[in-house]
BATIDO-882798 format. One record per residue (C-alpha): y negated, x negated, z negated; residue number from 1; residue in one letter. Coordinates in Angstrom, 1 decimal. Each point is the difference from the previous one (the first is absolute). Layout:
BEGIN
py, px, pz, votor, torba
Y, X, Z, NUM, a
...
This chain:
BEGIN
py, px, pz, votor, torba
7.7, -23.8, -21.2, 1, m
2.7, 2.3, -1.5, 2, k
-0.7, 3.4, -1.3, 3, l
0.8, -0.2, -3.8, 4, t
-1.5, 3.1, -1.6, 5, r
-0.6, 3.6, 0.8, 6, i
-2.0, 2.3, -2.3, 7, e
-0.7, 3.7, 0.3, 8, t
-2.7, 2.0, -1.7, 9, f
0.6, 3.7, 0.5, 10, t
-0.6, 3.6, -0.8, 11, n
1.4, 3.1, 1.7, 12, e
-2.3, -0.4, 3.0, 13, f
-0.8, -3.7, 0.5, 14, i
1.9, -3.2, -0.3, 15, c
-1.7, -3.3, 0.5, 16, f
2.1, -3.1, 0.5, 17, v
-0.8, -3.6, -0.9, 18, r
2.0, -2.8, 1.6, 19, a
0.0, -3.5, -1.3, 20, t
1.1, -3.2, 1.7, 21, a
1.5, -3.1, -1.6, 22, e
-3.4, -1.7, 0.1, 23, d
-1.6, 2.8, -1.8, 24, g
-1.8, 1.6, 3.0, 25, a
-0.1, 3.8, -0.2, 26, t
-0.7, 3.0, 2.2, 27, g
-0.3, 3.7, -0.6, 28, c
1.3, 2.9, 2.0, 29, g
1.2, 3.6, -0.5, 30, q
3.0, 2.2, 0.7, 31, v
-0.5, 3.4, 1.6, 32, a
-1.7, 2.6, -2.2, 33, p
1.7, 3.0, -1.7, 34, y
3.0, -0.4, -2.3, 35, f
-1.1, -3.6, 0.0, 36, a
1.8, -0.5, -3.3, 37, d
3.3, 0.8, 1.7, 38, i
-0.8, -2.5, 2.8, 39, t
-0.8, -2.6, -2.6, 40, a
3.6, 0.4, -1.3, 41, e
1.4, -0.4, 3.5, 42, v
-2.1, -3.1, 0.5, 43, l
1.3, -1.7, -3.1, 44, h
3.6, 1.0, 0.5, 45, r
0.5, -0.1, 3.8, 46, q
-2.8, -2.2, 1.4, 47, i
-0.8, -2.7, -2.6, 48, a
3.6, -1.4, -0.3, 49, p
0.0, -0.7, 3.7, 50, h
-3.5, -1.4, 0.6, 51, v
-0.5, -2.2, -3.1, 52, l
0.5, -3.6, 1.1, 53, g
-1.1, 0.7, 3.6, 54, f
-2.8, -2.0, 1.6, 55, d
-3.2, 2.0, -0.5, 56, c
-1.1, -0.7, 3.5, 57, d
3.1, 1.5, 1.6, 58, d
-0.8, 3.7, -0.6, 59, i
1.8, 1.3, 3.0, 60, d
3.3, -1.6, -0.9, 61, a
-0.4, 1.0, -3.6, 62, m
-0.3, 3.7, 0.6, 63, v
2.8, -0.1, 2.6, 64, d
2.2, -1.7, -2.5, 65, h
-0.7, 2.7, -2.6, 66, a
0.7, 2.6, 2.6, 67, r
3.3, -1.5, 1.0, 68, d
1.2, -0.5, -3.6, 69, k
-0.8, 3.6, -0.7, 70, e
1.3, 1.4, 3.2, 71, h
1.6, 2.9, -1.8, 72, k
-3.5, 1.2, -0.8, 73, f
-1.8, 0.4, 3.3, 74, p
-2.7, 2.5, -1.1, 75, g
-3.5, 0.3, -1.2, 76, a
0.1, -1.3, -3.6, 77, y
1.3, -3.4, 1.0, 78, l
-2.7, -0.4, 2.7, 79, r
-2.7, 1.2, -2.4, 80, r
1.1, -2.7, -2.5, 81, a
0.1, -2.7, 2.8, 82, m
-3.6, 0.8, 0.7, 83, g
-1.1, -1.0, -3.4, 84, g
1.4, -3.5, 0.2, 85, v
-1.1, -0.4, 3.7, 86, d
-3.6, 0.9, -0.7, 87, t
-0.1, -2.2, -3.1, 88, a
1.2, -2.9, 2.0, 89, l
-2.6, 0.6, 2.7, 90, w
-2.7, -0.1, -2.6, 91, d
1.4, -3.2, -1.4, 92, m
0.0, -1.5, 3.6, 93, a
-3.6, 1.0, 0.5, 94, g
-1.1, -1.5, -3.2, 95, k
1.8, -3.3, 0.8, 96, r
-1.7, -0.1, 3.4, 97, a
-3.3, 1.3, -1.4, 98, e
0.0, 2.6, 2.8, 99, k
0.3, 3.8, 0.1, 100, p
3.4, 1.4, 0.9, 101, v
-1.3, 1.3, 3.3, 102, c
-0.8, -3.6, 1.1, 103, s
3.6, -1.1, -0.9, 104, l
1.5, 2.7, 2.3, 105, i
-2.2, -0.5, 3.0, 106, g
-3.2, 1.8, -0.7, 107, g
-3.5, -0.4, -1.4, 108, t
-2.1, 1.6, -2.8, 109, p
-2.4, 2.7, 1.1, 110, g
-0.6, 3.7, 0.2, 111, k
2.3, 2.9, 0.8, 112, l
-0.8, 3.6, 1.0, 113, r
1.4, 2.4, -2.6, 114, a
0.9, 3.7, 0.2, 115, y
-0.5, 2.1, -3.1, 116, g
3.5, 1.3, -0.8, 117, s
0.4, 3.2, -2.0, 118, s
3.2, 0.4, -2.0, 119, m
-0.6, 3.6, -1.1, 120, k
1.6, 3.2, 1.3, 121, r
-1.2, 2.2, -2.9, 122, d
-3.6, -0.5, 1.0, 123, i
-1.8, 2.9, 1.6, 124, m
-1.1, -0.6, 3.6, 125, p
-3.6, 0.5, -0.9, 126, e
0.2, -2.6, -2.8, 127, d
1.7, -2.5, 2.3, 128, e
-2.7, 0.5, 2.6, 129, r
-2.7, -0.6, -2.6, 130, e
1.4, -3.2, -1.4, 131, r
0.5, -1.4, 3.5, 132, f
-3.6, 0.6, 0.7, 133, l
-1.0, -1.5, -3.3, 134, r
2.1, -3.1, 0.5, 135, l
-1.3, -0.5, 3.5, 136, r
-3.5, -0.1, -1.4, 137, g
0.8, -2.2, -3.0, 138, e
2.3, -2.5, 1.7, 139, h
-0.4, 0.4, 3.7, 140, g
3.6, 1.0, 0.8, 141, f
0.3, 0.9, 3.7, 142, d
3.7, 1.1, -0.3, 143, a
1.9, 2.3, -2.4, 144, f
3.5, 1.2, -0.5, 145, k
1.0, 3.3, -1.6, 146, f
3.3, 1.8, -0.8, 147, r
1.5, 2.9, 2.0, 148, i
3.2, 2.0, -0.6, 149, g
2.0, -0.6, -3.2, 150, a
1.9, -3.2, -0.9, 151, e
3.5, 0.3, 1.5, 152, v
-1.0, 3.6, 0.4, 153, g
2.6, 1.4, 2.4, 154, h
-2.8, 1.5, 2.1, 155, d
-1.8, 1.5, -2.9, 156, q
-3.7, -0.6, -0.8, 157, d
-1.3, -1.0, -3.4, 158, e
-1.2, 3.5, -0.2, 159, w
-0.1, 2.5, 2.9, 160, p
-2.7, -0.7, 2.6, 161, g
-1.3, -3.2, -1.6, 162, r
0.7, -2.3, 3.0, 163, t
-1.5, 2.4, 2.5, 164, e
-3.1, 0.2, -2.2, 165, k
-0.5, -3.6, -1.0, 166, i
0.4, -1.6, 3.5, 167, v
-2.8, 1.8, 1.8, 168, p
-2.2, -0.1, -3.1, 169, m
0.2, -3.8, -0.3, 170, i
-0.3, -0.4, 3.7, 171, a
-3.1, 2.2, 0.2, 172, d
-1.7, -1.8, -2.9, 173, a
0.5, -3.7, 1.0, 174, i
2.2, -0.2, 3.1, 175, g
-2.9, -1.2, 2.2, 176, d
-0.9, -2.8, -2.5, 177, e
3.4, -1.2, -1.3, 178, a
3.6, -0.5, 1.2, 179, a
2.3, 2.6, -1.6, 180, l
3.6, -0.6, -1.0, 181, l
2.6, 2.3, -1.6, 182, v
3.2, -0.6, -1.9, 183, d
2.8, 2.6, 0.0, 184, a
2.3, -1.9, -2.3, 185, n
3.2, 1.0, 1.8, 186, s
-0.8, 3.7, -0.1, 187, c
1.0, 1.4, 3.4, 188, y
2.8, 0.7, 2.3, 189, s
-0.7, -1.3, 3.6, 190, p
-1.0, 3.4, 1.3, 191, a
-2.4, 0.7, -2.9, 192, k
-1.3, -3.6, 0.2, 193, a
-0.8, 0.4, 3.6, 194, i
-1.7, 3.4, -0.6, 195, e
-2.2, -1.6, -2.7, 196, i
-0.5, -3.0, 2.2, 197, g
-1.7, 2.0, 2.7, 198, h
-2.3, 1.5, -2.5, 199, m
-0.8, -3.5, -1.2, 200, l
-0.7, -1.2, 3.5, 201, q
-2.3, 2.9, 0.6, 202, d
-2.0, -1.0, -3.1, 203, n
-0.3, -3.7, 1.0, 204, g
2.4, -1.4, -2.6, 205, i
1.1, -3.5, 1.1, 206, s
2.9, -0.9, -2.3, 207, h
2.9, 2.3, -1.0, 208, y
2.1, -1.7, -2.7, 209, e
3.7, 0.7, -0.8, 210, e
0.1, 3.4, 1.6, 211, p
3.8, 0.4, -0.5, 212, c
2.4, -1.3, -2.7, 213, p
-0.6, -3.7, 0.3, 214, y
3.8, -0.8, 0.1, 215, w
0.5, 2.2, 3.1, 216, e
-1.2, -2.4, 2.7, 217, f
1.1, 2.3, 2.8, 218, d
-2.1, 2.8, -1.3, 219, q
-3.1, -2.2, -0.3, 220, t
0.5, -1.3, 3.5, 221, k
0.2, 3.6, 1.4, 222, q
-3.4, 0.6, -1.5, 223, v
-1.4, -3.2, 1.3, 224, k
1.2, 0.8, 3.5, 225, e
-1.5, 3.5, -0.1, 226, a
-3.5, -0.9, -1.1, 227, l
-2.9, -2.2, 1.0, 228, d
-1.1, -0.7, -3.6, 229, i
1.2, -3.3, -1.7, 230, d
3.1, 0.7, -1.9, 231, i
0.4, -2.4, -2.9, 232, t
2.6, -0.9, -2.7, 233, g
2.2, -2.5, -1.7, 234, g
-1.5, -0.3, -3.5, 235, e
3.3, 0.9, -1.7, 236, q
2.2, -2.3, 2.1, 237, d
1.2, -3.1, -1.9, 238, c
2.8, -1.2, 2.2, 239, m
-0.8, -2.5, 2.8, 240, i
2.6, 1.6, 2.2, 241, e
-1.8, 3.4, -0.2, 242, n
-3.2, -1.8, 1.1, 243, w
1.9, -1.6, 2.9, 244, r
1.3, 3.4, 1.1, 245, l
-3.4, 1.8, -0.5, 246, m
-1.7, -2.6, 2.2, 247, i
2.7, -0.3, 2.6, 248, q
0.2, 3.7, 0.5, 249, d
-3.8, 0.5, -0.2, 250, q
0.4, 2.7, -2.6, 251, v
-3.7, 0.0, -1.0, 252, v
-3.2, -1.2, 1.6, 253, d
-1.3, -1.8, -3.1, 254, v
2.1, -1.8, -2.6, 255, l
-0.7, 0.4, -3.7, 256, q
1.9, -2.4, -2.2, 257, p
-0.7, -0.1, -3.7, 258, d
0.0, -3.7, -1.0, 259, i
1.6, 0.7, -3.4, 260, l
2.5, 2.7, 1.0, 261, y
1.1, -2.4, 2.7, 262, l
0.5, -3.0, -2.3, 263, g
-3.1, -2.1, 0.3, 264, g
-2.2, -1.9, 2.4, 265, i
2.8, -2.1, 1.5, 266, s
2.0, 3.0, 1.1, 267, r
-3.1, 1.9, 1.1, 268, s
-0.9, -2.9, 2.2, 269, l
3.4, 0.5, 1.7, 270, r
-1.0, 3.5, 0.9, 271, v
-3.4, -1.2, 1.2, 272, a
1.7, -2.5, 2.4, 273, r
2.3, 2.8, 1.4, 274, m
-3.1, 2.2, 0.4, 275, a
-1.8, -2.7, 1.8, 276, e
2.8, -0.5, 2.4, 277, a
0.1, 3.7, 0.7, 278, a
-3.8, 0.3, 0.2, 279, g
-0.1, 2.5, -2.8, 280, m
-2.9, 0.3, -2.6, 281, p
0.7, -0.3, -3.7, 282, v
-2.0, 2.1, -2.5, 283, t
1.8, -0.5, -3.3, 284, p
0.4, 2.5, -2.8, 285, h
-2.1, -1.0, -3.1, 286, a
-0.5, 3.2, -2.0, 287, a
-1.5, -1.3, -3.3, 288, n
-2.4, -2.6, -1.3, 289, l
2.6, -2.3, -1.6, 290, s
0.8, -3.3, 1.6, 291, m
1.7, 1.6, 2.9, 292, v
-3.3, 0.7, 1.7, 293, t
-1.1, -3.6, -0.6, 294, l
3.2, -1.3, 1.6, 295, f
-0.5, 2.4, 2.9, 296, t
-3.6, -1.3, 0.5, 297, m
1.3, -3.6, 0.4, 298, h
2.8, 1.1, 2.3, 299, y
-2.3, 1.9, 2.3, 300, l
-2.3, -3.0, 0.3, 301, r
2.9, -2.1, 1.2, 302, a
2.4, 2.1, 2.2, 303, i
-0.4, 0.0, 3.8, 304, k
0.1, 3.8, 0.6, 305, t
-1.9, 1.6, -2.9, 306, p
-0.8, 3.6, 0.2, 307, g
-3.5, 1.4, -0.1, 308, k
-0.5, 0.1, -3.7, 309, y
1.3, -0.6, -3.6, 310, l
1.2, 2.9, -2.0, 311, e
-2.2, 0.2, -3.1, 312, f
0.6, 2.6, -2.7, 313, s
-2.9, 2.1, -1.1, 314, i
1.7, 1.2, -3.1, 315, e
-1.3, -0.9, -3.4, 316, g
0.6, 0.6, -3.7, 317, r
1.0, 3.6, 0.4, 318, d
2.9, -0.8, 2.4, 319, y
0.8, -3.7, -0.8, 320, y
-1.1, -0.7, -3.6, 321, p
2.4, -3.0, 0.0, 322, w
-2.2, -1.7, 2.5, 323, q
-2.7, -0.5, -2.6, 324, e
-0.6, -3.5, -1.5, 325, g
2.6, -1.9, 2.1, 326, l
-2.3, -2.9, 1.1, 327, f
-2.9, -1.9, -1.4, 328, l
-2.0, 0.4, 3.1, 329, t
0.1, 2.7, 2.7, 330, d
1.6, -1.2, 3.2, 331, p
-0.5, 3.4, 1.7, 332, f
-3.7, 0.5, 0.5, 333, r
-0.7, 2.1, 3.1, 334, v
-3.3, -0.6, 1.8, 335, e
-0.8, 1.5, 3.4, 336, g
3.6, 1.2, 0.1, 337, g
1.3, -3.5, -0.2, 338, r
1.9, -2.0, -2.6, 339, v
0.0, -3.8, -0.2, 340, t
2.8, -2.6, -0.4, 341, v
-1.7, -2.9, -1.7, 342, t
0.7, -3.7, 0.3, 343, d
1.2, -0.3, -3.6, 344, a
3.4, -1.7, -0.3, 345, p
3.2, 2.1, -0.1, 346, g
-0.7, 3.7, -0.4, 347, w
-3.4, -0.8, -1.4, 348, g
0.2, 2.1, -3.1, 349, i
0.8, -0.3, -3.7, 350, e
2.0, 2.6, -1.8, 351, i
-1.6, 1.4, -3.1, 352, n
1.4, -1.9, -3.1, 353, p
-0.5, 3.1, -2.1, 354, e
2.2, 2.0, 2.3, 355, w
2.7, -2.6, -0.1, 356, l
-0.1, -0.1, -3.8, 357, a
0.7, 3.7, -0.2, 358, k
2.9, 0.0, 2.5, 359, s
3.7, -0.5, -0.5, 360, r
1.0, -3.6, 0.5, 361, y
3.2, -1.5, 1.4, 362, q
0.9, -3.5, 1.1, 363, v
2.7, -1.7, 2.0, 364, s
0.3, -3.8, 0.0, 365, e
2.0, -2.6, 1.9, 366, l
2.7, -1.3, -2.4, 367, s
0.4, -3.8, -0.4, 368, d
């Protein structure tokens, strides 16, 4: 069945995509969050003209065709837009087959261990400690990630001494009862990253994310070779060739693709196959409770070398007010530190019609 119609429903933060086939079958997906209204424009101008008329079952060929036609634009926005069409078509395929997407890509429904992921750097260490303790009690999380350094911070902390204070404070409070992860968001030079890494190791931290500017593979590899802690990265990388180099050169210990930054499930499965061949674990980036976390849940239930856990944002209305009211039912309930991929067809959720009605609407259709 040919793809005949692509609709987007968007605000600044979120863009949902509805794909329609010639027989009227539909599926819903999402582009990557943030400046989603810009990505919607890219989708209609640079993706839709190339994919309308394609067989809805040939998603790999479809996204590659769009990539090739827009080869002058190799960067992030094109991949973010691809992801919206890709994920809508996987939803359509699941609904046709009456199976969840995870079953279509080699997995099964079921539970996943989640780590509670903090997005905040402006939070006081004492407050971060208290909310981790509260969430462990309320939801049973047995793993947490918190932020160190400053985002692309050139060796500077968010404020002086914050990292040196928060690491032992969190470790002392819950380090014996939960795995602890940190994210430096490209803060450090190799020398500083290694210095901080030794302090992390001394405090039992098990995961050290993006210690150096993410585009500097050689710097990250220096840190990896100097430390025993798992060095992780890859969330920003949207080019398959970068993934090939990252895996071939063993730049990190754990790979962290973002399904929507990378361009969808089909392209993320390519990374998973490369990771499997190299024996490397995959712990994707999924930093908010839009559909990206749902996509990641299905993906982790299917790939051959999944990491230890799912990233699960613990931020609510104060940080992500745009997350509110997206779905009719909650797909993100955490019980005993686990989330569940259900056996409902496709992605297994329904987007809130009231949210759709308030959004900006655009449509691209196959011409006769």
